[in-house]
C-alpha positions as CSV (number, residue, x, y, z in Angstrom):
1,X,17.1,11.1,-69.6
2,X,20.5,10.9,-71.5
3,X,20.0,7.1,-71.8
4,X,16.7,7.5,-73.5
5,X,18.0,10.1,-76.0
6,X,20.9,7.8,-76.8
7,X,18.5,4.9,-77.4
8,X,16.3,7.0,-79.6
9,X,19.4,8.0,-81.6
10,X,20.5,4.5,-82.0
11,X,17.0,3.4,-83.1
12,X,16.9,6.2,-85.7
13,X,20.3,5.8,-87.2
14,X,21.3,2.2,-86.8
15,X,18.1,0.3,-87.3
16,X,17.4,1.6,-90.9
17,X,21.0,0.8,-91.7
18,X,20.6,-2.8,-90.5
19,X,17.4,-3.2,-92.5
20,X,19.1,-2.0,-95.7
21,X,22.1,-4.3,-95.1
22,X,19.7,-7.2,-94.6
23,X,17.9,-6.4,-97.9
24,X,21.2,-6.0,-99.6
25,X,22.3,-9.4,-98.5
26,X,19.1,-11.0,-99.6
27,X,19.3,-9.5,-103.0
28,X,23.0,-10.5,-103.4
29,X,22.2,-14.1,-102.4
30,X,19.4,-14.1,-104.8
31,X,21.5,-12.8,-107.7
32,X,24.2,-15.4,-107.0
33,X,21.7,-18.3,-107.1
34,X,20.4,-17.2,-110.4
35,X,17.4,-19.5,-110.1
36,X,14.0,-19.4,-111.6
37,X,12.3,-16.0,-111.3
38,X,9.0,-17.3,-109.7
39,X,11.0,-19.3,-107.1
40,X,13.3,-16.4,-106.4
41,X,10.5,-13.8,-106.3
42,X,8.7,-16.1,-103.8
43,X,11.9,-16.6,-101.8
44,X,12.6,-12.9,-101.9
45,X,9.1,-12.0,-100.6
46,X,9.6,-14.6,-97.8
47,X,12.8,-12.9,-96.7
48,X,11.3,-9.4,-97.2
49,X,8.3,-10.5,-95.0
50,X,10.5,-12.2,-92.5
51,X,12.7,-9.0,-92.4
52,X,9.7,-6.8,-91.9
53,X,8.2,-9.0,-89.1
54,X,11.6,-9.2,-87.4
55,X,12.2,-5.5,-87.7
56,X,8.8,-4.8,-86.2
57,X,9.4,-7.2,-83.4
58,X,12.8,-5.8,-82.7
59,X,11.4,-2.3,-82.7
60,X,8.5,-3.2,-80.3
61,X,10.7,-5.0,-78.0
62,X,13.3,-2.3,-78.1
63,X,10.6,0.3,-77.4
64,X,8.5,-1.7,-74.8
65,X,10.7,-4.1,-73.0
66,X,13.1,-1.6,-71.5
67,X,10.3,0.4,-70.0
68,X,8.6,-2.8,-68.7
69,X,11.9,-4.0,-67.3
70,X,12.6,-0.6,-65.8
71,X,9.1,-0.5,-64.2
72,X,9.4,-4.1,-62.9
73,X,12.9,-3.2,-61.5
74,X,11.4,-0.2,-59.8
75,X,8.7,-2.3,-58.3
76,X,11.2,-4.8,-57.1
77,X,13.4,-2.1,-55.7
78,X,10.4,-0.5,-53.9
79,X,9.4,-3.8,-52.5
80,X,12.9,-4.4,-51.3
81,X,13.0,-0.9,-49.8
82,X,9.7,-1.6,-48.0
83,X,10.8,-4.9,-46.8
84,X,14.0,-3.5,-45.5
85,X,12.2,-0.8,-43.7
86,X,9.8,-3.3,-42.3
87,X,12.5,-5.6,-41.2
88,X,14.3,-2.6,-39.5
89,X,11.1,-1.6,-37.8
90,X,10.6,-5.2,-36.6
91,X,14.2,-5.3,-35.4
92,X,13.6,-2.1,-33.5
93,X,10.4,-3.5,-31.9
94,X,12.3,-6.6,-30.9
95,X,15.1,-4.5,-29.3
96,X,12.5,-2.4,-27.5
97,X,10.7,-5.5,-26.3
98,X,14.0,-7.1,-25.1
99,X,14.8,-3.8,-23.2
100,X,11.4,-3.7,-21.7
101,X,11.7,-7.5,-20.7
102,X,15.1,-6.8,-19.1
103,X,13.6,-3.7,-17.4
104,X,10.6,-5.7,-16.5
105,X,12.7,-8.3,-14.6
106,X,14.4,-5.5,-12.7
107,X,11.1,-3.8,-12.0
108,X,9.7,-7.0,-10.6
109,X,12.7,-7.5,-8.5
110,X,12.4,-3.9,-7.2
111,X,8.6,-4.3,-6.6
112,X,9.2,-7.5,-4.7
113,X,11.9,-5.8,-2.5
114,X,9.5,-2.9,-2.0
115,X,6.6,-5.1,-1.1
116,X,8.8,-7.2,1.3
117,X,10.0,-3.9,2.9
118,X,6.5,-2.6,3.2
119,X,5.2,-5.8,4.7
120,X,7.9,-5.8,7.3
121,X,7.1,-2.2,8.1
122,X,3.5,-2.8,8.3
123,X,4.0,-5.9,10.5
124,X,6.1,-3.8,12.8
125,X,3.6,-1.0,12.9
126,X,0.8,-3.5,13.7
127,X,3.0,-5.2,16.2
128,X,3.8,-1.8,18.0
129,X,0.1,-0.8,17.7
130,X,-1.0,-4.1,19.4
131,X,1.6,-3.7,22.0
132,X,0.4,0.0,22.6
133,X,-3.2,-1.2,22.7
134,X,-2.3,-4.0,25.1
135,X,-0.6,-1.5,27.4
136,X,-3.6,0.8,27.2
137,X,-5.9,-2.0,28.0
138,X,-3.7,-3.1,30.9
139,X,-3.6,0.6,32.2
140,X,-7.4,0.9,31.7
141,X,-7.9,-2.6,33.5
142,X,-5.5,-1.5,36.3
143,X,-7.4,1.8,36.7
144,X,-10.7,-0.2,36.8
145,X,-9.2,-2.6,39.3
146,X,-8.0,0.3,41.5
147,X,-11.4,2.0,41.2
148,X,-13.1,-1.2,42.1
149,X,-10.8,-1.6,45.0
150,X,-11.3,1.9,46.3
151,X,-15.1,1.4,46.0
152,X,-14.9,-1.9,47.9
153,X,-12.7,-0.3,50.7
154,X,-15.3,2.7,51.0
155,X,-18.1,0.1,51.0
156,X,-16.3,-1.9,53.6
157,X,-15.6,1.2,55.8
158,X,-19.2,2.2,55.5
159,X,-20.2,-1.3,56.5
160,X,-17.7,-1.4,59.2
161,X,-18.8,2.0,60.6
162,X,-22.5,0.9,60.4
163,X,-21.5,-2.3,62.2
164,X,-19.7,-0.4,64.8
165,X,-22.5,2.0,65.3
166,X,-25.0,-0.8,65.6
167,X,-22.6,-2.7,68.0
168,X,-22.1,0.4,70.1
169,X,-25.8,1.1,70.2
170,X,-26.4,-2.4,71.2
171,X,-23.7,-2.4,73.9
172,X,-24.8,1.0,75.0
173,X,-28.3,-0.2,75.2
174,X,-27.1,-3.0,77.4
175,X,-24.9,-1.0,79.6
176,X,-27.1,2.0,80.0
177,X,-29.6,1.0,82.5
178,X,-31.8,3.6,84.2
179,X,-29.4,3.8,87.0
180,X,-26.4,4.2,84.9
181,X,-28.3,6.8,83.0
182,X,-29.1,8.7,86.1
183,X,-25.4,8.6,87.2
184,X,-24.3,9.8,83.8
185,X,-26.8,12.7,84.0
186,X,-25.6,13.7,87.4
187,X,-22.0,13.6,86.3
188,X,-22.8,15.8,83.4
189,X,-24.7,18.4,85.5
190,X,-21.9,18.5,88.1
191,X,-19.4,19.2,85.3
192,X,-21.5,22.0,84.1
193,X,-21.8,23.5,87.6
194,X,-18.1,23.9,88.0
195,X,-17.6,25.8,84.9
196,X,-17.8,29.6,84.8
197,X,-20.2,30.4,82.0
């Protein structure tokens, strides 16, 4: 704000003084030459015209160029600030990505170790389950064999008893002739007679 007021003060006080000095120098040069009046009037008007155009151009440039340069400088400064912020953001993203990559390698190693451990545990569990199932199948097979063996023994005993009975019948039928039957009957009756009731 102070800089703007200093410029305005300079424009108001110094610029008119410079213009008057310039005109004074032109008039002095013209008076020393002492040339013809039409040539000197023409020359004077050229210098006055030049001074006016130069003053207007200086005034315009002094008024407009600083504002334009300031605006341009602010745009450039803003662009630099944005670019710096974008670069810092990109650097942060790169650091995060590198950290994640480093963690990713560690996580992969951890996952591989966990997977190997779980595979070993699962293999051991399946092996133990298979052994347990094999034992159960063996016990069941043994129980079936024993049951089949008992059934076969019972069947064999029943067959042997049936054969013994058949053999005894056949032998008895051969040995029991009518005379032997009568003798047996007499022996039985005599054993009954000797008993007290």
